[in-house]
Structure formats: C-alpha cells, structure tokens
ROSE-4610 file (N, C-alpha, C; in Angstrom, 1 decimal, always signed):
// ROSE-4610
residu = [L/L/L/A/A/A/L/L/L/T/T/T/V/V/V/P/P/P/R/R/R/P/P/P/A/A/A/A/A/A/L/L/L/A/A/A/L/L/L/A/A/A/L/L/L/A/A/A/L/L/L/G/G/G/G/G/G/V/V/V/I/I/I/A/A/A/A/A/A/A/A/A/T/T/T/A/A/A/L/L/L/R/R/R/A/A/A/E/E/E/R/R/R/R/R/R/R/R/R/A/A/A/A/A/A/S/S/S/W/W/W/T/T/T/A/A/A/G/G/G/A/A/A/L/L/L/F/F/F/L/L/L/A/A/A/A/A/A/A/A/A/W/W/W/V/V/V/R/R/R/L/L/L/A/A/A/V/V/V/W/W/W/G/G/G/V/V/V/T/T/T/V/V/V/P/P/P/E/E/E/A/A/A/Y/Y/Y/T/T/T/L/L/L/P/P/P/V/V/V/T/T/T/V/V/V/P/P/P/A/A/A/L/L/L/V/V/V/V/V/V/G/G/G/L/L/L/L/L/L/R/R/R/R/R/R/R/R/R/R/R/R/D/D/D/P/P/P/A/A/A/A/A/A/S/S/S/S/S/S/W/W/W/A/A/A/A/A/A/Y/Y/Y/G/G/G/P/P/P/G/G/G/L/L/L/A/A/A/A/A/A/T/T/T/L/L/L/V/V/V/P/P/P/S/S/S/L/L/L/A/A/A/A/A/A/V/V/V/W/W/W/S/S/S/D/D/D/P/P/P/H/H/H/W/W/W/T/T/T/R/R/R/P/P/P/L/L/L/L/L/L/L/L/L/G/G/G/T/T/T/G/G/G/A/A/A/L/L/L/A/A/A/V/V/V/T/T/T/L/L/L/L/L/L/G/G/G/A/A/A/R/R/R/F/F/F/R/R/R/L/L/L/Q/Q/Q/A/A/A/P/P/P/L/L/L/V/V/V/L/L/L/G/G/G/G/G/G/A/A/A/A/A/A/L/L/L/V/V/V/L/L/L/V/V/V/A/A/A/A/A/A/H/H/H/E/E/E/L/L/L/A/A/A/P/P/P/Y/Y/Y/V/V/V/V/V/V/Q/Q/Q/L/L/L/V/V/V/G/G/G/A/A/A/L/L/L/P/P/P/R/R/R/W/W/W/L/L/L/P/P/P/P/P/P/A/A/A/A/A/A/A/A/A/G/G/G/L/L/L/L/L/L/L/L/L/L/L/L/A/A/A/V/V/V/G/G/G/A/A/A/T/T/T/Y/Y/Y/E/E/E/R/R/R/R/R/R/L/L/L/R/R/R/E/E/E/A/A/A/R/R/R/A/A/A/L/L/L/R/R/R/G/G/G/R/R/R/L/L/L/A/A/A/R/R/R/M/M/M/R/R/R]
num = [1/1/1/2/2/2/3/3/3/4/4/4/5/5/5/6/6/6/7/7/7/8/8/8/9/9/9/10/10/10/11/11/11/12/12/12/13/13/13/14/14/14/15/15/15/16/16/16/17/17/17/18/18/18/19/19/19/20/20/20/21/21/21/22/22/22/23/23/23/24/24/24/25/25/25/26/26/26/27/27/27/28/28/28/29/29/29/30/30/30/31/31/31/32/32/32/33/33/33/34/34/34/35/35/35/36/36/36/37/37/37/38/38/38/39/39/39/40/40/40/41/41/41/42/42/42/43/43/43/44/44/44/45/45/45/46/46/46/47/47/47/48/48/48/49/49/49/50/50/50/51/51/51/52/52/52/53/53/53/54/54/54/55/55/55/56/56/56/57/57/57/58/58/58/59/59/59/60/60/60/61/61/61/62/62/62/63/63/63/64/64/64/65/65/65/66/66/66/67/67/67/68/68/68/69/69/69/70/70/70/71/71/71/72/72/72/73/73/73/74/74/74/75/75/75/76/76/76/77/77/77/78/78/78/79/79/79/80/80/80/81/81/81/82/82/82/83/83/83/84/84/84/85/85/85/86/86/86/87/87/87/88/88/88/89/89/89/90/90/90/91/91/91/92/92/92/93/93/93/94/94/94/95/95/95/96/96/96/97/97/97/98/98/98/99/99/99/100/100/100/101/101/101/102/102/102/103/103/103/104/104/104/105/105/105/106/106/106/107/107/107/108/108/108/109/109/109/110/110/110/111/111/111/112/112/112/113/113/113/114/114/114/115/115/115/116/116/116/117/117/117/118/118/118/119/119/119/120/120/120/121/121/121/122/122/122/123/123/123/124/124/124/125/125/125/126/126/126/127/127/127/128/128/128/129/129/129/130/130/130/131/131/131/132/132/132/133/133/133/134/134/134/135/135/135/136/136/136/137/137/137/138/138/138/139/139/139/140/140/140/141/141/141/142/142/142/143/143/143/144/144/144/145/145/145/146/146/146/147/147/147/148/148/148/149/149/149/150/150/150/151/151/151/152/152/152/153/153/153/154/154/154/155/155/155/156/156/156/157/157/157/158/158/158/159/159/159/160/160/160/161/161/161/162/162/162/163/163/163/164/164/164/165/165/165/166/166/166/167/167/167/168/168/168/169/169/169/170/170/170/171/171/171/172/172/172/173/173/173/174/174/174/175/175/175/176/176/176/177/177/177/178/178/178/179/179/179/180/180/180/181/181/181/182/182/182/183/183/183/184/184/184/185/185/185/186/186/186/187/187/187/188/188/188/189/189/189/190/190/190/191/191/191/192/192/192/193/193/193/194/194/194/195/195/195/196/196/196/197/197/197/198/198/198/199/199/199/200/200/200/201/201/201]
x = [+0.8/+0.0/+0.9/+1.9/+2.8/+3.5/+3.9/+4.5/+3.6/+2.3/+1.4/+0.8/+1.1/+0.5/+0.8/+1.9/+2.1/+1.3/+0.8/+0.0/-1.4/-2.4/-3.7/-4.4/-4.3/-5.0/-4.4/-3.1/-2.5/-2.9/-3.0/-3.4/-4.8/-5.8/-7.1/-7.1/-6.3/-6.2/-5.6/-4.6/-3.9/-4.9/-5.7/-6.7/-7.7/-8.2/-9.2/-8.6/-7.4/-6.7/-6.6/-6.2/-6.2/-7.5/-8.6/-9.9/-10.3/-9.8/-10.1/-9.4/-8.1/-7.4/-8.0/-8.5/-9.1/-10.4/-11.2/-12.5/-12.2/-11.2/-10.8/-10.4/-9.7/-9.3/-10.5/-11.6/-12.8/-13.6/-13.2/-13.9/-13.5/-12.4/-12.0/-12.8/-13.4/-14.3/-13.6/-12.4/-11.8/-11.3/-11.2/-10.8/-11.9/-13.1/-14.2/-14.5/-14.6/-15.0/-14.0/-12.7/-11.7/-11.5/-11.4/-11.1/-12.2/-13.5/-14.6/-14.7/-14.4/-14.4/-13.2/-12.1/-10.9/-11.2/-11.9/-12.2/-13.1/-14.2/-15.1/-14.4/-13.5/-12.8/-11.9/-11.2/-10.3/-11.1/-12.2/-13.1/-13.6/-14.0/-14.5/-13.4/-12.2/-11.1/-10.8/-10.8/-10.6/-11.6/-12.9/-13.9/-13.7/-13.3/-13.1/-11.9/-10.8/-9.7/-10.0/-10.7/-11.1/-12.0/-13.0/-13.8/-13.0/-12.0/-11.1/-10.3/-9.9/-9.1/-10.0/-11.3/-12.2/-12.6/-12.3/-12.6/-14.0/-14.6/-16.0/-15.9/-16.7/-16.7/-18.1/-19.1/-20.4/-20.2/-20.6/-20.3/-21.1/-22.3/-23.2/-22.5/-21.7/-21.0/-20.0/-19.5/-18.6/-19.4/-20.5/-21.2/-22.2/-22.9/-23.9/-23.3/-22.1/-21.5/-21.2/-21.2/-21.1/-22.5/-23.4/-24.8/-25.5/-25.6/-26.4/-26.0/-24.7/-24.3/-24.5/-24.3/-24.5/-26.0/-26.9/-28.3/-28.7/-28.1/-28.4/-27.9/-26.7/-26.2/-27.1/-27.5/-28.4/-29.7/-30.3/-31.6/-31.4/-30.3/-30.0/-29.8/-29.2/-29.0/-30.3/-31.2/-32.4/-33.3/-33.2/-34.0/-33.5/-32.2/-31.6/-31.9/-31.8/-32.1/-33.0/-34.3/-35.3/-35.2/-34.5/-34.4/-33.2/-32.5/-31.3/-31.8/-31.0/-31.4/-31.3/-32.2/-32.2/-31.0/-30.5/-29.3/-28.1/-27.9/-26.8/-27.0/-28.3/-28.5/-28.5/-29.2/-29.4/-28.7/-28.3/-27.8/-26.5/-25.5/-24.3/-24.5/-25.3/-25.6/-26.3/-27.3/-28.1/-27.2/-26.5/-25.6/-24.5/-24.1/-23.0/-23.4/-24.7/-25.1/-25.8/-26.6/-27.3/-26.4/-25.4/-24.5/-23.7/-23.0/-22.2/-23.2/-24.3/-25.3/-25.8/-26.1/-26.5/-25.4/-24.2/-23.1/-23.0/-23.2/-23.2/-24.3/-25.5/-26.7/-26.4/-25.7/-25.5/-24.6/-23.9/-23.0/-23.4/-24.6/-25.0/-26.1/-25.8/-26.8/-28.0/-27.9/-28.9/-30.0/-31.1/-32.3/-32.4/-31.6/-31.7/-31.3/-30.2/-29.7/-30.7/-31.1/-32.1/-33.4/-33.9/-35.1/-34.9/-33.8/-33.6/-33.3/-32.5/-32.3/-33.5/-34.3/-35.5/-36.5/-36.6/-37.5/-37.0/-35.7/-35.1/-35.3/-35.1/-35.2/-36.7/-37.6/-39.0/-39.4/-38.9/-39.1/-38.5/-37.3/-36.7/-37.5/-38.0/-38.8/-40.1/-40.8/-42.0/-41.8/-40.7/-40.4/-40.1/-39.4/-39.1/-40.4/-41.3/-42.6/-43.5/-43.5/-44.3/-43.9/-42.6/-42.0/-41.5/-41.8/-41.5/-40.0/-39.2/-37.7/-37.2/-36.5/-36.1/-35.0/-34.0/-32.9/-33.4/-34.1/-34.6/-35.5/-36.4/-37.3/-36.5/-35.5/-34.8/-33.9/-33.1/-32.1/-32.8/-33.9/-34.6/-35.3/-35.9/-36.6/-35.7/-34.5/-33.5/-33.0/-32.8/-32.3/-33.4/-34.6/-35.7/-35.9/-35.8/-35.9/-34.8/-33.6/-32.4/-32.5/-33.0/-33.1/-34.2/-35.3/-36.4/-35.9/-35.2/-34.6/-33.7/-32.9/-32.0/-32.7/-33.8/-34.5/-35.4/-36.0/-36.9/-36.2/-35.0/-34.3/-34.3/-33.9/-33.9/-35.3/-36.4/-37.7/-38.1/-37.7/-38.1/-37.3/-36.1/-35.3/-35.9/-36.4/-37.0/-38.3/-39.1/-40.4/-40.2/-39.2/-39.0/-38.5/-37.6/-37.2/-38.3/-39.3/-40.4/-41.4/-41.4/-42.4/-41.9/-42.9/-42.5/-41.6/-40.7/-39.7/-40.4/-41.5/-42.2/-42.9/-43.2/-44.0/-43.3/-42.0/-41.4/-41.3/-40.9/-40.9/-42.3/-43.3/-44.7/-45.1/-44.8/-45.2/-44.5/-43.2/-42.5/-43.1/-43.5/-44.2/-45.5/-46.3/-47.6/-47.3/-46.3/-46.0/-45.6/-44.8/-44.4/-45.6/-46.5/-47.7/-48.6/-48.7/-49.5/-48.8/-47.5/-46.8/-46.9/-46.8/-46.9/-48.3/-49.3/-50.7/-51.0/-50.4/-50.6/-49.4/-48.6/-47.4/-47.6/-48.5/-48.7/-49.1/-50.0/-50.4/-49.3/-48.5/-47.3/-46.3/-46.2/-45.2/-45.7/-47.0/-47.5/-47.4/-47.6/-47.5/-46.0/-45.1/-43.7/-43.2/-43.8/-43.4/-44.0/-45.2/-45.8/-45.1/-44.6/-43.9/-42.5/-41.9/-40.6/-40.8/-41.9/-42.2/-42.4/-43.1/-43.4/-42.1/-41.2/-39.9/-39.0/-39.1/-38.2/-38.7/-40.0/-40.4/-40.1/-39.7/-39.2/-37.9/-37.6/-36.3/-35.3]
y = [-1.2/+0.0/+1.3/+1.2/+2.4/+2.7/+1.6/+1.8/+2.4/+2.1/+2.6/+4.0/+4.6/+5.9/+6.9/+7.0/+8.1/+7.8/+6.6/+6.3/+5.9/+6.8/+6.6/+5.4/+5.2/+4.0/+2.7/+2.6/+1.4/+1.3/+2.4/+2.4/+1.8/+2.2/+1.7/+0.1/-0.3/-1.8/-2.5/-1.9/-2.5/-2.6/-1.5/-1.5/-2.6/-2.7/-3.7/-5.1/-5.4/-6.7/-6.9/-5.9/-6.0/-6.4/-5.8/-6.1/-7.6/-8.1/-9.5/-10.4/-10.1/-10.9/-10.8/-9.6/-9.5/-10.3/-10.2/-10.9/-12.5/-12.9/-14.4/-14.7/-13.9/-14.1/-14.2/-13.4/-13.4/-14.7/-15.6/-16.9/-17.7/-17.4/-18.1/-17.5/-18.4/-17.9/-17.0/-17.4/-16.6/-15.3/-15.0/-13.7/-13.0/-13.5/-13.0/-11.5/-11.1/-9.7/-8.7/-8.8/-7.8/-7.8/-9.0/-9.1/-8.6/-8.8/-8.3/-6.8/-6.2/-4.7/-4.2/-4.8/-4.4/-4.5/-5.6/-5.8/-4.7/-4.4/-3.3/-2.0/-1.7/-0.4/-0.3/-1.4/-1.4/-1.3/-2.0/-1.9/-0.5/+0.1/+1.5/+2.5/+2.3/+3.2/+3.0/+1.8/+1.5/+2.2/+2.2/+2.9/+4.4/+4.9/+6.4/+6.8/+6.1/+6.4/+6.3/+5.3/+5.1/+6.3/+6.7/+7.9/+9.1/+9.3/+10.5/+10.5/+9.3/+9.1/+9.5/+9.2/+9.5/+11.0/+11.7/+13.1/+13.3/+12.4/+12.5/+13.5/+14.5/+15.5/+15.5/+14.7/+14.7/+14.0/+14.6/+14.0/+12.7/+12.6/+11.5/+10.2/+10.3/+9.2/+8.6/+9.4/+8.9/+8.5/+9.1/+8.8/+7.7/+7.5/+6.4/+5.0/+4.8/+3.4/+3.2/+4.3/+4.1/+4.0/+4.8/+4.9/+3.6/+3.0/+1.8/+0.6/+0.3/-0.8/-0.5/+0.8/+1.2/+1.0/+1.4/+1.2/-0.2/-1.0/-2.5/-3.1/-2.7/-3.2/-2.7/-1.5/-1.0/-1.7/-2.0/-2.8/-4.2/-4.8/-6.2/-6.1/-5.0/-4.9/-4.7/-3.9/-3.7/-4.9/-5.7/-7.0/-7.9/-7.9/-8.8/-8.3/-6.9/-6.3/-5.1/-5.4/-4.3/-3.1/-3.3/-2.2/-1.3/-1.6/-0.8/+0.6/+1.6/+3.0/+3.2/+4.0/+4.3/+5.2/+5.9/+6.7/+5.8/+4.7/+3.8/+3.0/+2.7/+1.8/+2.6/+3.8/+4.5/+5.8/+6.4/+7.7/+7.9/+7.0/+7.2/+7.1/+6.1/+5.9/+7.1/+7.6/+8.8/+10.0/+10.3/+11.5/+11.4/+10.2/+10.1/+10.7/+10.6/+11.2/+12.6/+12.7/+14.0/+15.2/+15.0/+16.2/+16.7/+15.8/+16.3/+16.8/+16.2/+16.7/+18.1/+18.3/+19.6/+20.7/+20.3/+21.2/+21.6/+20.6/+20.8/+21.6/+21.5/+22.3/+23.8/+24.2/+25.6/+26.3/+25.4/+26.0/+25.6/+24.9/+24.4/+25.4/+26.0/+26.9/+26.2/+24.9/+24.2/+23.7/+23.3/+22.9/+21.4/+20.6/+19.2/+18.6/+19.0/+18.4/+18.8/+20.1/+20.4/+19.7/+19.4/+18.7/+17.2/+16.6/+15.2/+15.1/+16.0/+15.9/+16.2/+17.1/+17.4/+16.3/+15.6/+14.4/+13.3/+13.1/+12.0/+12.3/+13.6/+14.0/+13.8/+14.2/+14.0/+12.6/+11.7/+10.2/+9.7/+10.2/+9.7/+10.2/+11.4/+12.0/+11.2/+10.9/+10.2/+8.8/+8.1/+6.8/+6.8/+7.9/+8.0/+8.2/+9.0/+9.2/+8.0/+7.3/+6.1/+5.0/+4.7/+3.6/+4.1/+5.4/+5.9/+5.8/+6.3/+6.2/+7.6/+7.9/+9.3/+9.8/+9.0/+9.4/+9.8/+9.0/+9.4/+10.6/+10.7/+11.8/+13.1/+13.1/+14.4/+14.7/+13.7/+14.0/+14.4/+13.7/+14.0/+15.3/+15.6/+16.8/+18.0/+17.9/+19.0/+19.2/+18.2/+18.3/+19.0/+18.6/+19.2/+20.7/+21.0/+22.5/+23.3/+22.7/+23.5/+23.6/+22.6/+22.7/+23.7/+23.7/+24.6/+26.1/+26.2/+27.6/+28.1/+27.2/+27.6/+28.0/+27.2/+27.5/+28.7/+29.0/+30.1/+31.4/+31.3/+32.5/+33.7/+33.5/+34.6/+35.3/+34.5/+35.1/+35.8/+35.3/+36.0/+37.3/+37.4/+38.6/+39.6/+39.2/+40.1/+40.6/+39.7/+40.1/+41.2/+40.9/+41.8/+43.2/+43.1/+44.4/+45.2/+44.5/+45.2/+45.8/+45.3/+45.8/+47.1/+47.9/+49.1/+48.8/+49.7/+49.5/+49.2/+49.8/+49.6/+48.3/+47.6/+46.4/+45.2/+44.8/+43.7/+43.8/+45.0/+45.1/+45.0/+45.6/+45.5/+44.1/+43.3/+41.9/+41.1/+41.4/+40.7/+41.0/+42.3/+42.6/+41.9/+41.8/+41.1/+39.6/+39.1/+37.7/+37.4/+38.3/+38.2/+38.3/+39.2/+39.4/+38.1/+37.5/+36.3/+35.1/+35.0/+34.0/+34.2/+35.4/+35.7/+35.4/+35.7/+35.5/+34.0/+33.2/+31.7/+31.0/+31.6/+31.0/+29.7/+29.6/+28.4/+27.2/+27.5/+26.5/+26.0/+27.0/+26.6/+25.8/+26.1/+25.4/+24.0/+23.8/+22.4/+21.6/+22.3/+21.6/+21.2/+22.1/+21.8/+20.6/+20.6/+19.5/+18.2/+18.2/+17.0/+16.5/+17.4/+17.0/+16.4/+17.1/+16.5/+15.1/+14.9/+13.6/+12.6/+12.9/+12.0/+11.6/+12.7/+12.4/+11.6/+11.8/+11.0/+9.5/+9.3/+7.9/+7.1/+7.8/+7.1/+6.5/+5.4/+4.8/+5.4]
z = [+0.0/+0.0/+0.0/+0.8/+0.9/-0.4/-1.2/-2.4/-3.5/-3.4/-4.4/-4.2/-3.0/-2.7/-3.8/-4.4/-5.4/-6.7/-6.9/-8.1/-7.6/-7.6/-7.1/-7.7/-9.0/-9.7/-9.1/-8.9/-8.4/-6.9/-6.2/-4.8/-4.6/-5.5/-5.5/-5.7/-6.6/-6.8/-5.6/-5.0/-3.9/-2.7/-2.5/-1.4/-1.6/-2.9/-3.2/-2.9/-3.4/-3.1/-1.6/-0.9/+0.6/+1.2/+0.6/+1.1/+0.8/-0.3/-0.7/+0.3/+0.6/+1.6/+3.0/+3.4/+4.7/+4.7/+3.6/+3.5/+3.6/+2.9/+3.0/+4.4/+5.1/+6.5/+7.4/+7.1/+7.9/+7.9/+7.0/+6.9/+8.2/+8.8/+10.0/+11.2/+12.0/+13.0/+14.0/+14.4/+15.5/+15.0/+13.7/+13.2/+12.5/+12.5/+11.7/+12.0/+13.3/+13.6/+13.1/+13.5/+13.1/+11.6/+11.0/+9.6/+8.7/+9.1/+8.3/+8.3/+9.5/+9.5/+8.7/+8.8/+8.0/+6.5/+6.1/+4.7/+4.2/+5.0/+4.7/+4.5/+5.5/+5.4/+4.2/+3.8/+2.7/+1.4/+1.3/+0.1/-0.1/+1.0/+1.0/+0.6/+1.1/+0.7/-0.7/-1.2/-2.7/-3.5/-3.1/-3.9/-3.9/-2.7/-2.6/-3.5/-3.5/-4.3/-5.7/-6.1/-7.5/-8.0/-7.1/-7.5/-7.6/-6.7/-6.8/-8.1/-8.5/-9.8/-11.0/-10.9/-12.0/-11.9/-10.9/-10.8/-10.3/-9.6/-9.0/-7.8/-7.9/-6.7/-6.0/-6.5/-5.8/-4.5/-3.4/-2.0/-1.8/-2.4/-2.2/-2.8/-3.8/-4.3/-3.3/-2.4/-1.4/-0.1/+0.2/+1.4/+1.3/+0.2/+0.1/+0.3/-0.2/+0.1/+1.6/+2.4/+3.8/+4.4/+4.0/+4.6/+4.4/+3.2/+3.0/+3.9/+3.9/+4.8/+6.3/+6.7/+8.1/+8.5/+7.6/+7.9/+7.9/+7.1/+7.1/+8.4/+8.8/+10.1/+11.3/+11.2/+12.2/+12.3/+11.1/+11.1/+11.7/+11.3/+11.9/+13.4/+13.8/+15.3/+16.0/+15.5/+16.1/+16.1/+15.0/+15.0/+16.1/+16.3/+17.3/+18.7/+18.8/+20.1/+20.0/+20.1/+19.9/+20.8/+22.0/+22.9/+22.5/+21.5/+21.1/+20.7/+21.0/+20.6/+19.1/+18.6/+17.2/+16.8/+17.8/+17.6/+17.3/+18.1/+17.9/+16.6/+16.3/+15.1/+13.8/+13.8/+12.5/+12.4/+13.6/+13.6/+12.8/+12.9/+12.1/+10.6/+10.2/+8.8/+8.2/+8.9/+8.3/+8.3/+9.4/+9.4/+8.4/+8.0/+7.0/+5.7/+5.3/+4.1/+4.2/+5.3/+5.4/+5.7/+6.5/+6.9/+5.7/+4.9/+3.8/+2.7/+2.5/+1.5/+1.9/+3.2/+3.6/+3.3/+3.6/+3.4/+1.9/+1.0/-0.4/-0.9/-0.3/-0.7/-0.6/+0.5/+0.7/-0.3/-1.0/-2.0/-3.4/-3.6/-4.9/-5.4/-6.6/-7.2/-7.9/-8.1/-8.8/-7.9/-8.5/-7.7/-7.5/-8.2/-8.1/-6.8/-6.2/-4.9/-3.8/-3.7/-2.6/-2.7/-4.0/-4.2/-3.7/-4.2/-3.8/-2.3/-1.7/-0.3/+0.5/+0.1/+0.8/+0.8/-0.4/-0.5/+0.4/+0.4/+1.2/+2.7/+3.1/+4.5/+4.9/+4.0/+4.4/+4.6/+3.7/+3.8/+5.1/+5.5/+6.7/+7.9/+7.9/+9.0/+9.1/+8.0/+8.1/+8.6/+8.2/+8.7/+10.2/+10.6/+12.1/+12.9/+12.3/+13.1/+13.0/+11.9/+11.8/+12.7/+12.8/+13.6/+15.0/+15.3/+16.6/+16.9/+16.0/+16.1/+16.2/+17.3/+17.5/+16.5/+16.2/+15.4/+14.0/+13.3/+11.9/+12.0/+13.0/+13.1/+13.3/+14.2/+14.5/+13.4/+12.9/+11.8/+10.5/+10.2/+9.0/+9.1/+10.2/+10.4/+10.4/+11.0/+11.0/+9.6/+8.8/+7.5/+6.6/+6.8/+6.0/+6.3/+7.6/+8.0/+7.4/+7.4/+6.9/+5.4/+4.7/+3.2/+2.9/+3.6/+3.4/+3.6/+4.7/+5.0/+3.9/+3.4/+2.3/+1.1/+0.8/-0.5/-0.3/+0.9/+1.1/+1.4/+1.9/+2.4/+1.4/+0.1/-0.8/-1.0/-1.0/-1.1/+0.1/+1.3/+2.6/+2.6/+2.2/+2.2/+1.2/+0.1/-0.9/-0.3/+0.3/+0.9/+2.0/+2.9/+4.0/+3.4/+2.4/+1.8/+1.1/+0.7/+0.0/+1.0/+2.2/+3.2/+3.8/+4.4/+5.1/+6.3/+6.6/+7.7/+9.0/+9.3/+10.6/+10.7/+9.6/+9.7/+10.3/+10.0/+10.7/+12.2/+12.8/+14.2/+14.8/+14.1/+14.6/+14.6/+13.6/+13.5/+14.6/+14.8/+15.9/+17.3/+17.5/+18.7/+18.9/+17.9/+18.0/+18.2/+17.6/+17.8/+19.3/+19.9/+21.3/+22.2/+21.9/+22.7/+22.6/+21.4/+21.3/+22.0/+22.0/+22.7/+24.2/+24.6/+26.0/+26.6/+25.8/+26.2/+26.4/+25.6/+25.6/+26.1/+27.0/+27.4/+28.1/+29.1/+29.8/+28.9/+28.0/+27.1/+26.2/+25.7/+24.9/+25.7/+27.0/+27.8/+28.0/+28.2/+28.4/+27.1/+26.0/+24.7/+24.5/+24.8/+24.6/+25.5/+26.8/+27.7/+27.2/+26.6/+26.1/+24.9/+24.0/+22.9/+23.3/+24.3/+24.7/+25.3/+26.1/+26.6/+25.6/+24.5/+23.4/+22.7/+22.5/+21.9/+22.7/+24.0/+24.9/+25.0/+24.8/+24.8/+23.6/+22.5/+21.3/+21.5/+20.8/+20.9/+20.0]
C-alpha cells in the first residue's frame, strides 16, 4: 500500500486486493469480527480512491457506500435487540449522508440536490414518526428544515425588503404578545412534545 501511494490508480487496486485478503481471513471464526471490519474499510477506501481518480466530486458518491451498509447493520442490530437505541442503530448511517449533502446544498446553485435531499429527508422523517424512532425523526426533520430555510431565504429577504420598515418590528411585537398570552399552554405543549420524543427509541 505504501509503495502505491504516489499512483492513485494502483493504490485503489492494492486496497481492493487487501480487502479481498481480509475478507478471506474473515472466513476463520476466530478472526471474523476484526477481519470483516478491515475488509469493509479497505473496500470503501478503494472505492473512494477510484472515485477520486475519476474526478468525481459529488459527495453522495462517497457517502452512500457508507450509509447503506450502516443502515443495514443498524436494522439487523435492532432486529436482534429491539431495545437498542435508534441513535446507535441508524444515527451514524443517516448522518454520514445527510450532513455532507446539507453542506453541499448551501454552495449548490442548482435545484436538483435540494429537491432530492428534501425528498429524502421528508421520507426519513415520516419513517421515524411512523415507527417511533427518535434518530430518523430528529435528523430527517432537521435536514428538512435546513433545506427549506436555504430555499426560502432569498424570497423572505425580498419580501422583507419590499415591506415598510415599521411592519417587521410590529409583527415581531404582535408575535411576542401572542406567545406571552398563551405562554402556559405553549409550555404544556412543549413538555408534552418533549415527553413523546423521549419515549421514542
């Protein structure tokens, strides 16, 4: 591996061959755990190096090969142990794709990535709510809110700029009055929502 570092194409091949050797070693029961993780890491590194050689700059091409196996492992873990936290089972896999994609959205002038990421985040949020899983609900909902904020921000700025100067402070004051008048009820609703979220796995 060290000898092939200056030549990325050869490095990708060496990493893949190392993954094959580690996968063959994982056939032995006493070495299965360590060798299988090593094989996965080597195959992933080989794929990443090959993508870099090809000039691929889309972050999802690098993150999805991590996300899919991580989610499968999380699903198998929760089937074996239903009491396992959804953060331990699904959190790393979801974050591996959502966080880099969100970072890419903020510098992407096109509409395709925000649309696809928003659709995926909505699906993750709905699945989290349907199966009462905290990690997909929180991560998907946060990603959905951030994508919506990114897409709506230019229009909100234009709208605020077109309004009279006194109107935004007046609207903020009315909002504060409304929140203050219903403070106790909002506090009870927030506590109930926090309790429902805490009961999720």
